[in-house]
C-alpha positions as CSV (number, residue, x, y, z in Angstrom):
1,M,48.9,5.9,-62.1
2,D,47.2,4.3,-65.1
3,Q,49.4,1.2,-64.8
4,Y,48.3,0.7,-61.2
5,F,44.6,1.0,-62.1
6,R,45.1,-1.6,-64.9
7,V,46.7,-4.0,-62.6
8,L,44.2,-3.3,-59.8
9,K,41.3,-4.1,-62.2
10,K,42.6,-7.7,-62.7
11,S,44.1,-8.2,-59.2
12,R,41.4,-6.7,-57.0
13,G,39.5,-9.9,-56.3
14,K,42.6,-11.7,-55.2
15,I,43.8,-8.9,-52.9
16,L,40.4,-8.6,-51.3
17,G,40.3,-12.3,-50.8
18,L,43.3,-12.1,-48.4
19,K,42.4,-12.6,-44.7
20,N,42.0,-9.3,-42.8
21,V,42.0,-7.2,-45.9
22,V,39.0,-4.9,-46.0
23,G,39.9,-2.6,-49.0
24,V,42.4,-1.6,-51.6
25,G,43.0,1.5,-53.7
26,V,45.8,3.5,-55.3
27,G,47.6,6.3,-53.5
28,Y,51.0,7.4,-52.2
29,K,53.1,5.3,-49.9
30,Y,53.9,6.6,-46.5
31,Q,57.0,6.4,-44.3
32,G,55.7,7.0,-40.8
33,D,53.6,10.1,-41.1
34,E,55.3,11.4,-44.2
35,S,54.3,10.7,-47.8
36,T,57.1,9.4,-49.9
37,G,55.4,10.7,-53.1
38,K,55.7,7.2,-54.6
39,T,52.6,5.6,-56.0
40,A,51.5,2.3,-54.4
41,F,48.6,0.0,-53.9
42,I,47.1,1.0,-50.6
43,V,45.9,-2.2,-49.0
44,Y,43.6,-1.6,-46.0
45,V,43.5,-4.1,-43.2
46,E,41.3,-4.2,-40.1
47,E,44.3,-4.8,-37.9
48,K,48.0,-5.2,-38.7
49,L,49.2,-8.6,-37.6
50,A,52.7,-9.9,-37.0
51,P,53.9,-12.3,-39.7
52,A,54.1,-15.1,-37.2
53,D,50.3,-14.8,-36.6
54,M,49.5,-15.2,-40.3
55,S,49.7,-17.9,-42.9
56,R,52.0,-17.1,-45.8
57,R,49.3,-17.3,-48.4
58,H,47.3,-14.5,-46.7
59,M,50.2,-12.0,-46.4
60,V,50.0,-8.9,-48.6
61,P,52.9,-9.1,-51.0
62,P,55.4,-6.2,-51.1
63,Q,54.7,-6.0,-54.8
64,I,51.9,-6.9,-57.3
65,D,53.1,-7.3,-60.9
66,G,56.2,-5.4,-60.0
67,L,54.2,-2.5,-58.4
68,E,54.6,-1.6,-54.7
69,T,52.0,-2.1,-52.0
70,D,51.5,-0.2,-48.7
71,V,49.5,-1.9,-45.9
72,V,47.4,0.5,-43.8
73,E,45.5,-0.4,-40.7
74,I,42.0,1.2,-41.0
75,G,40.0,-0.7,-38.3
76,R,36.3,-1.5,-38.8
77,V,34.7,0.7,-41.3
78,R,31.1,1.5,-40.5
79,M,28.3,3.8,-41.7
80,L,28.6,7.1,-39.9
81,G,25.6,7.8,-37.7
82,I,25.4,4.3,-36.2
83,R,26.3,5.8,-32.8
84,T,23.3,8.1,-32.8
85,V,20.5,5.6,-33.6
86,R,18.6,3.2,-31.4
87,A,20.4,-0.1,-30.9
88,R,19.4,-3.2,-29.0
89,P,21.7,-4.5,-27.7
90,C,23.7,-1.3,-27.6
91,Q,27.4,-0.9,-26.7
92,P,29.5,1.6,-24.8
93,G,30.3,4.3,-27.3
94,V,26.7,5.1,-28.4
95,S,24.4,8.0,-27.7
96,V,22.6,8.0,-24.3
97,A,21.1,10.7,-22.0
98,H,18.7,11.7,-19.3
99,Y,15.2,12.3,-20.8
100,K,15.5,16.1,-20.1
101,S,19.1,16.4,-21.4
102,T,20.6,16.3,-24.9
103,A,23.0,13.5,-25.8
104,G,26.3,12.1,-24.4
105,T,28.1,8.8,-24.5
106,L,27.4,5.5,-22.8
107,G,30.8,4.9,-21.2
108,A,30.8,1.4,-19.8
109,V,28.8,-1.4,-18.4
110,V,29.7,-1.8,-14.7
111,R,28.4,-3.4,-11.5
112,D,27.3,-1.9,-8.2
113,K,29.6,-3.1,-5.5
114,T,26.8,-3.6,-3.0
115,T,24.0,-5.2,-5.1
116,N,26.2,-6.6,-8.0
117,Q,23.6,-5.3,-10.4
118,L,24.6,-4.3,-13.9
119,M,24.6,-0.5,-14.5
120,I,25.7,1.8,-17.2
121,L,28.3,4.5,-16.5
122,S,28.5,8.0,-17.9
123,N,28.7,11.6,-16.7
124,N,26.4,13.4,-14.3
125,H,25.7,16.0,-17.0
126,V,24.7,13.2,-19.3
127,L,22.6,10.9,-17.0
128,A,21.6,13.3,-14.2
129,N,21.1,16.5,-16.3
130,G,24.0,18.3,-14.6
131,S,22.5,18.1,-11.1
132,S,24.5,20.0,-8.5
133,V,24.5,20.5,-4.7
134,Q,22.8,23.9,-5.4
135,E,20.3,22.7,-8.0
136,V,18.8,19.3,-8.4
137,R,17.9,18.7,-12.1
138,A,17.2,15.0,-11.9
139,R,16.0,12.4,-9.5
140,T,16.5,8.7,-9.0
141,G,14.2,6.7,-11.2
142,D,14.2,9.3,-14.1
143,P,14.1,7.7,-17.5
144,I,17.4,7.3,-19.4
145,L,17.1,7.1,-23.2
146,Q,19.2,5.5,-25.9
147,P,19.7,7.3,-28.1
148,G,19.6,10.6,-26.2
149,P,16.8,13.2,-26.9
150,Y,19.1,15.2,-29.1
151,D,19.4,12.2,-31.4
152,G,15.7,11.6,-31.5
153,G,15.3,9.5,-28.4
154,K,11.7,9.2,-27.3
155,P,10.0,7.6,-24.1
156,D,9.9,4.2,-26.0
157,D,13.7,4.3,-26.2
158,R,14.1,4.0,-22.5
159,I,17.0,1.8,-21.6
160,G,17.0,2.3,-17.8
161,T,16.6,4.7,-15.0
162,L,18.9,7.1,-13.1
163,Y,20.3,5.2,-10.1
164,R,23.0,7.2,-8.5
165,Y,25.2,10.3,-9.2
166,V,27.8,12.5,-7.6
167,P,26.3,16.1,-7.4
168,L,28.5,18.8,-8.9
169,V,29.5,21.7,-6.7
170,K,29.3,25.2,-8.1
171,N,31.9,27.5,-6.7
172,A,29.4,30.2,-6.1
173,A,25.6,30.2,-5.8
174,K,22.9,32.7,-4.9
175,S,22.6,32.7,-1.1
176,D,19.4,31.6,0.5
177,C,20.4,32.9,4.0
178,P,17.6,35.2,5.4
179,V,20.2,37.8,6.5
180,A,21.9,37.8,3.1
181,M,18.5,38.0,1.3
182,A,17.5,41.0,3.5
183,V,20.7,42.8,2.8
184,S,20.4,42.1,-0.9
185,A,16.8,43.4,-1.0
186,A,17.8,46.6,0.9
187,A,20.8,47.2,-1.3
188,T,18.6,46.7,-4.4
189,W,16.1,49.3,-3.1
190,L,18.8,51.8,-2.5
191,L,20.4,51.3,-5.9
192,N,17.1,51.7,-7.7
193,V,16.6,55.1,-6.1
194,V,19.3,56.4,-8.4
195,K,19.4,53.7,-11.1
196,N,16.4,51.6,-12.1
197,D,16.4,48.0,-13.3
198,Y,19.3,46.7,-11.3
199,E,19.4,44.0,-8.7
200,V,22.0,43.3,-6.0
201,R,22.7,39.7,-5.3
202,I,24.8,38.1,-2.6
203,Y,26.6,34.8,-3.5
204,K,27.9,32.1,-1.2
205,R,31.3,30.7,-2.1
206,F,31.9,26.9,-1.9
207,K,35.4,25.7,-1.1
208,T,34.7,22.1,-2.1
209,E,36.4,21.0,-5.4
210,N,35.0,18.7,-7.9
211,T,37.0,15.6,-8.8
212,V,34.4,13.7,-10.8
213,D,31.5,14.2,-13.2
214,C,29.8,10.8,-13.1
215,A,26.5,8.9,-12.7
216,L,25.0,5.5,-13.0
217,A,21.8,4.2,-14.6
218,K,20.0,1.0,-13.7
219,L,19.2,-1.2,-16.7
220,D,15.6,-2.2,-17.5
221,S,17.0,-5.4,-19.0
222,I,20.6,-6.8,-19.1
223,E,19.8,-8.0,-22.6
224,A,19.6,-4.4,-23.7
225,V,23.4,-3.9,-23.7
226,E,26.7,-5.6,-24.3
227,S,29.8,-4.7,-22.4
228,S,32.3,-4.7,-25.3
229,I,33.3,-1.1,-26.2
230,M,32.6,-0.1,-29.8
231,D,35.8,-0.2,-31.9
232,I,37.9,-1.1,-28.9
233,G,36.6,-4.3,-27.4
234,D,36.6,-5.7,-23.9
235,I,38.4,-3.7,-21.2
236,G,41.6,-5.0,-19.5
237,G,42.3,-3.9,-16.0
238,I,42.3,-0.7,-14.0
239,S,45.3,1.6,-14.2
240,E,46.5,5.2,-13.6
241,A,47.4,7.5,-16.5
242,K,50.9,9.0,-16.6
243,P,52.3,11.8,-18.8
244,G,53.3,10.4,-22.1
245,D,50.8,7.5,-22.0
246,K,48.9,6.8,-25.2
247,V,45.2,6.7,-24.6
248,Q,42.0,6.1,-26.6
249,K,38.3,6.5,-26.4
250,S,35.1,5.5,-28.2
251,G,32.6,8.4,-28.2
252,R,29.2,9.2,-29.7
253,T,30.5,12.2,-31.8
254,T,34.1,11.5,-32.9
255,A,34.0,7.7,-32.6
256,L,37.5,6.2,-32.0
257,T,40.2,8.7,-31.3
258,R,43.7,8.4,-29.8
259,G,46.1,10.8,-28.1
260,V,48.8,11.3,-25.5
261,V,48.5,12.3,-21.9
262,K,49.8,15.8,-21.4
263,S,49.3,16.4,-17.7
264,I,48.0,14.7,-14.5
265,G,46.9,16.1,-11.2
266,T,45.4,19.1,-13.1
267,T,43.2,21.7,-11.7
268,L,41.2,23.7,-14.2
269,Q,38.0,25.7,-14.7
270,V,35.4,24.1,-16.8
271,E,32.4,25.8,-18.4
272,M,29.3,23.7,-17.9
273,M,25.7,24.5,-18.8
274,E,24.4,28.0,-19.3
275,G,27.8,29.6,-19.0
276,E,28.4,28.3,-15.5
277,K,32.1,27.8,-14.7
278,I,33.1,25.1,-12.2
279,W,36.5,24.2,-10.8
280,F,37.7,20.6,-11.1
281,S,40.9,19.2,-9.5
282,D,42.9,16.0,-9.9
283,Q,42.1,15.8,-13.6
284,V,44.0,14.3,-16.6
285,V,44.5,16.3,-19.8
286,T,45.3,14.7,-23.2
287,D,45.5,15.8,-26.8
288,M,43.1,13.0,-27.8
289,P,40.4,14.7,-30.1
290,S,36.9,14.9,-28.8
291,Q,33.8,17.0,-29.4
292,P,30.4,17.7,-27.6
293,G,28.5,14.5,-27.3
294,D,31.7,12.4,-26.5
295,S,31.1,13.2,-22.8
296,G,30.8,10.0,-20.7
297,A,33.2,8.0,-22.9
298,L,35.6,5.6,-21.1
299,V,39.3,6.5,-21.6
300,L,41.7,3.5,-21.9
301,K,45.4,2.8,-22.6
302,E,46.5,1.0,-25.7
303,N,46.3,-2.3,-23.7
304,R,42.7,-1.5,-22.9
305,D,43.3,-0.8,-19.2
306,V,40.7,1.8,-18.0
307,V,42.2,5.1,-16.8
308,G,39.4,7.6,-16.9
309,L,36.0,9.0,-17.8
310,L,35.9,11.8,-20.4
311,F,33.8,14.8,-19.4
312,A,35.2,18.0,-21.0
313,G,37.5,19.4,-23.6
314,S,38.5,22.4,-25.8
315,E,39.3,22.6,-29.5
316,R,42.7,21.3,-28.8
317,L,42.6,19.2,-25.6
318,T,40.4,16.7,-23.8
319,V,39.9,16.4,-20.0
320,F,39.0,13.2,-18.1
321,N,38.4,12.1,-14.5
322,R,40.8,9.6,-12.9
323,I,38.9,6.3,-13.0
324,S,39.9,5.5,-9.4
325,N,38.0,8.6,-8.2
326,V,35.0,7.5,-10.2
327,I,35.1,4.0,-8.8
328,D,35.4,5.3,-5.2
329,R,32.6,7.9,-5.5
330,L,30.1,5.6,-7.3
331,A,31.0,2.4,-5.5
332,I,31.3,0.4,-8.7
333,K,33.4,-2.4,-10.1
334,F,34.4,-3.5,-13.7
335,S,33.8,-7.1,-14.4
């Protein structure tokens, strides 16, 4: 590789002066996802462009001093951590949360269909602290912070207030029926006659299935945000995901990741806070990587059409709500 480094030392300025080039180094050339084992200049560009869209003098040559080049699209390179700091204006893709919660992702800037006011979109468990039909953990007007409390957000970091959310429905909850409570108390008394320190509880089952985990926050100032999604850009239209579709997201924790839709119309059990397991139906599953803190990120196709709202995942797969369900339940529009 010594020869490559000698040539690089004298050619680096010229290479970096090419339009769209953001870096250069020495490595092995790739053919698809496989390394060829051949040494090459690795020329990093923000975006690969078609030859027709570039002037000849700004094209990366196939060779420099007889040594091969390999052009690699790297996107915009940023200091890690930018998504977890206070930013004004801030973009979808950064940290945000209810003041009593931890941290999730600001998914999108949308409009209320009735008032036409600008709102920010994320999950219920991000903006409404996981409020359910059985347990209200947040109220309209509660402060929303950017960054979220987990990332150091304080009262002065308020970006807006909770405006509307769809309550989650737990599949079972402790019954508050007087008869059930009386039966529970009597059974507990009888059990403790023979075995102390036990309690009998009667739970009510709910047949309603969850289809969304979503909420809106009203902005304190429209100047506090910009609608362009970090590392993705402006959204296109609204679409439905299909198996095999390539999708992407911009999230607080793992930034820009991409994957392929594995299934649609999916029903699955999701573990929420404090070990609670809740059933969701009509969900989309993808192999796109995500981690805690990415919840609330918008999911888009390669053409930037919106298809969903990320809310859950495992070590291998990510789950998102169909965006049409989110739009209907929150009465919003993208514009």
